C-alpha positions as CSV (number, residue, x, y, z in Angstrom):
1,H,-0.9,16.4,9.0
2,Y,-3.7,18.4,6.9
3,V,-2.5,17.3,3.8
4,T,-2.1,13.4,4.6
5,Q,-5.7,13.6,6.0
6,R,-6.9,14.7,2.5
7,R,-4.6,12.4,0.9
8,I,-6.4,9.6,2.7
9,A,-9.8,10.8,2.6
10,H,-9.3,10.7,-1.7
11,A,-7.8,7.5,-1.4
12,K,-11.0,6.1,0.6
13,K,-13.2,7.5,-2.0
14,L,-11.1,6.2,-4.7
15,L,-11.3,2.8,-2.7
16,Q,-15.1,2.4,-2.5
17,E,-15.8,3.9,-5.9
18,T,-13.2,2.5,-8.2
19,S,-11.4,-0.7,-9.2
20,L,-7.9,0.8,-9.0
21,T,-5.2,-1.0,-7.4
22,A,-4.1,0.3,-3.9
23,T,-1.0,1.1,-5.5
24,E,-2.6,3.1,-8.2
25,I,-4.6,4.9,-5.6
26,G,-1.5,5.6,-3.6
27,E,0.2,7.2,-7.2
28,E,-3.1,9.2,-7.8
29,C,-3.0,10.6,-4.3
30,G,0.4,11.9,-4.4
31,Y,2.5,9.0,-2.9
32,K,5.4,8.2,-5.2
33,D,6.3,5.1,-3.0
34,H,3.0,2.6,-2.4
35,V,5.0,1.6,0.8
36,L,4.5,4.9,2.4
37,F,1.0,5.3,1.3
38,F,0.1,2.0,2.7
39,K,2.0,3.0,5.8
40,A,0.2,6.3,6.1
41,F,-3.2,4.8,5.4
42,K,-2.9,2.3,7.9
43,K,-1.5,4.7,10.5
44,F,-5.1,6.9,9.9
45,E,-7.3,4.3,9.4
46,G,-5.9,1.1,11.5
47,V,-6.2,-1.0,8.5
48,T,-4.6,-1.6,5.1
49,P,-6.3,-0.1,1.8
50,S,-7.2,-3.7,0.6
51,T,-8.8,-4.5,4.2
52,Y,-10.6,-0.9,3.9
53,R,-12.0,-1.8,0.5
54,K,-13.2,-5.2,1.5
55,Q,-15.0,-3.9,4.6
56,A,-16.4,-1.0,2.6
57,Q,-17.9,-3.4,0.2
58,S,-19.2,-5.7,2.8
59,L,-21.1,-2.6,4.4
60,R,-22.2,-1.5,1.1
61,M,-23.8,-5.0,0.4
62,I,-25.4,-5.1,3.7
63,T,-26.9,-1.6,3.6
64,A,-27.9,-1.6,-0.2
65,P,-31.7,-1.0,-0.7
66,E,-33.5,-4.1,-1.9
67,G,-37.2,-3.2,-2.8
68,G,-36.9,0.0,-1.0
69,K,-36.0,-1.8,2.4
70,R,-32.3,-2.6,3.9
71,V,-30.9,-5.8,4.2
72,K,-29.5,-7.1,7.6
């Protein structure tokens, strides 16, 4: 359980900070089979890796400083 949590945490960081595909990120996080990565990610996060990336990007755009102020 701990190893999976660490892998998913690393995957979340990569999804937010890189343009690697979800399959590439799964491999980077130690999953030989992308299907197992997708299932584990969805089990822990409740969404697919692609959906997580889209949500993270949307959130980042909303909270990005613009002239020192947050955009709502």
